[in-house]
KOLPAKOL-529791 format. One record per residue (C-alpha): y, z, x. Coordinates in steps of 0.05 Angstrom, whole numbers, padded with zeros to 5 digits, always signed. Each point is the difference from the previous one (the first is absolute). Layout:
// KOLPAKOL-529791
YZX
...
This chain:
// KOLPAKOL-529791
+00000+00000-00001
+00058-00025+00044
+00072+00018-00010
+00045-00059-00001
+00073-00007+00011
+00043-00035-00053
+00072-00021-00011
+00029-00007-00070
+00036-00066-00007
+00044+00027-00055
+00027+00065+00025
-00014-00007+00075
-00042+00066+00003
-00056+00003+00053
-00061+00039-00021
-00076+00013+00013
-00053-00007-00049
-00074+00017+00002
-00039-00059-00022
-00071+00004-00020
-00021-00073+00005
+00032-00065+00022
+00008-00025-00070
+00042+00063-00016
+00055-00020+00047
+00026-00050-00054
+00007+00059-00048
+00046+00042+00043
+00066+00020-00029
+00062+00032+00030
+00001+00075-00010
+00074+00001-00001
+00020-00053-00049
-00068-00022-00028
+00008-00072+00020
-00064-00043+00013
+00040-00042+00048
-00026+00034+00063
-00017-00032+00067
-00056+00025+00043
+00027+00017+00071
-00035-00012+00065
-00022+00069+00024
-00014+00029+00068
-00051+00052+00011
-00010+00059+00048
-00060+00007+00044
-00026+00051+00048
-00042-00013+00060
-00055+00050+00011
-00009+00029+00070
+00044+00016+00057
+00048-00046+00034
-00007-00025+00071
+00055+00049+00022
-00046+00056-00020
-00050-00019+00052
+00051-00006+00057
-00019+00039+00059
+00057+00046+00021
-00030+00017+00066
+00002-00075+00020
+00073-00005-00023
+00018+00058+00045
-00032-00035+00060
+00042-00060-00011
+00065+00036+00001
+00044-00012+00062
-00003+00054+00054
+00059+00047+00006
+00018-00001-00075
């Protein structure tokens, strides 16, 4: 059950709507003015990568040995 972003073409109000099926997208109305003249927006999504980053496996002892002497 994806949440889609819409823009009302009558009042200009952006809104999100939980849509249960792809055919139900055509039945979405604006919650602000009730208009059926809505446009589905292109949405971005967030993702999370599992696991650590390469920085977490960085060996600090090797970094210390690369430091210039006298610093």
